[in-house]
ZAMARGU-4260 file (C-alpha; in steps of 0.2 Angstrom, whole numbers, plus 5000, padded with zeros to 4 digits):
<rodrens>
0) 4994/4913/4916 | 4977/4905/4916 | 4982/4895/4900 | 4997/4889/4910 | 4987/4884/4925
5) 4994/4898/4936 | 4982/4907/4948 | 4981/4926/4946 | 4995/4935/4955 | 4992/4944/4971
10) 4995/4961/4963 | 4981/4958/4950 | 4968/4962/4963 | 4963/4978/4972 | 4964/4971/4989
15) 4953/4979/5003 | 4968/4987/5012 | 4974/4996/4996 | 4957/5001/4991 | 4954/5009/5008
20) 4971/5018/5008 | 4968/5025/4990 | 4951/5031/4995 | 4959/5039/5011 | 4972/5048/5001
25) 4960/5055/4989 | 4948/5060/5003 | 4962/5068/5013 | 4976/5074/5001 | 4984/5085/5015
30) 4993/5069/5020 | 5003/5067/5004 | 5001/5084/4995 | 5019/5091/4990 | 5027/5076/4999
35) 5039/5062/4993 | 5029/5046/4994 | 5033/5028/4994 | 5019/5016/4988 | 5026/5000/4996
40) 5020/4983/4989 | 5011/4993/4975 | 5003/4979/4965 | 4994/4988/4951 | 4999/5005/4957
45) 4982/5010/4964 | 4988/5018/4980 | 5003/5027/4971 | 4991/5034/4957 | 4979/5040/4971
50) 4994/5049/4979 | 4998/5057/4962 | 4980/5063/4960 | 4981/5070/4978 | 4996/5081/4974
55) 5011/5071/4980 | 5027/5079/4974 | 5036/5063/4970 | 5030/5045/4971 | 5039/5029/4970
60) 5028/5013/4967 | 5038/4998/4973 | 5034/4979/4970 | 5046/4964/4968 | 5035/4956/4955
65) 5040/4959/4937 | 5022/4957/4931 | 5017/4970/4943 | 5029/4982/4935 | 5020/4980/4919
70) 5003/4983/4927 | 5010/4999/4936 | 5017/5005/4919 | 5001/5003/4910 | 4991/5011/4924
75) 5002/5026/4926 | 5000/5029/4907 | 4981/5026/4908 | 4980/5039/4922 | 4992/5052/4915
80) 5002/5053/4931 | 5021/5053/4934 | 5027/5039/4946 | 5044/5031/4947 | 5041/5012/4947
85) 5054/5001/4955 | 5055/4982/4956 | 5066/4979/4972 | 5064/4974/4990 | 5065/4991/4998
90) 5063/4984/5016 | 5078/4991/5025 | 5081/5005/5012 | 5088/5021/5018 | 5080/5031/5004
95) 5071/5046/5011 | 5052/5048/5009 | 5040/5059/5019 | 5026/5047/5018 | 5026/5028/5016
100) 5009/5020/5011 | 5006/5001/5013 | 4990/4993/5008 | 4986/4975/5014 | 5004/4968/5017
105) 5001/4959/5034 | 4995/4943/5027 | 5011/4932/5031 | 5021/4932/5047 | 5039/4933/5040
110) 5035/4947/5028 | 5024/4957/5041 | 5038/4955/5055 | 5052/4961/5043 | 5041/4975/5036
115) 5034/4982/5052 | 5051/4982/5060 | 5057/4993/5046 | 5042/5004/5045 | 5042/5007/5064
120) 5060/5013/5062 | 5055/5024/5048 | 5041/5031/5059 | 5053/5034/5073 | 5063/5044/5061
125) 5048/5055/5058 | 5041/5047/5042 | 5022/5046/5041 | 5018/5028/5039 | 5000/5025/5034
130) 4993/5007/5033 | 4977/5000/5025 | 4971/4984/5032 | 4955/4974/5034 | 4960/4964/5049
135) 4974/4952/5042 | 4982/4940/5055 | 4998/4949/5057 | 4993/4967/5057 | 5000/4975/5073
140) 4989/4975/5089 | 4998/4990/5096 | 5007/5006/5090 | 4994/5011/5077 | 4980/5024/5077
145) 4965/5021/5067 | 4961/5036/5056 | 4946/5030/5045 | 4936/5015/5042 | 4929/5010/5025
150) 4917/4996/5019 | 4926/4990/5004 | 4918/4979/4991 | 4929/4963/4988 | 4928/4948/4978
155) 4921/4932/4986 | 4934/4922/4976 | 4947/4931/4987 | 4939/4934/5003 | 4926/4926/5014
160) 4913/4939/5011 | 4908/4953/4999 | 4911/4968/5010 | 4926/4970/5021 | 4927/4983/5035
165) 4944/4990/5032 | 4954/5003/5042 | 4967/5015/5038 | 4980/5017/5052 | 4995/5028/5056
170) 5010/5019/5063 | 5016/5028/5078 | 5034/5021/5079 | 5032/5014/5096 | 5020/5005/5107
</rodrens>
């Protein structure tokens, strides 16, 4: 990609929200142990791999980027975990999960609005929705409860600082 003058894709970085969410899942495996888990907007598969290592029963790592699928496959193999990787837009999907994990996806208004409407409906239907976010512009201002805060080391190339205070939240499914 660099040879073609194309900047690195979003999935190629461990964004602060995903790092915090992965750490939370490893620190608190009871949230995913024995459960069906969706790692939405998976990128490199970091959060799904954390869920697998924390004892999730079945994990789906989903990302719409085909390059991300290659990275997820390599990272699954490198970590010796069993994860189903899918390259499709699952927003609006009726597939059943016990837990949906979403790291750092509220960076763009149209995506955030569409995603949060679907996630809220899932939360209303008793799905546990956990969000990792470092204060992105379109993160919900209500309907979330902060579970944990992490100081995450990030790249100054991507962020305006080297450490981002990043929260892990549970979406309540209502205001």
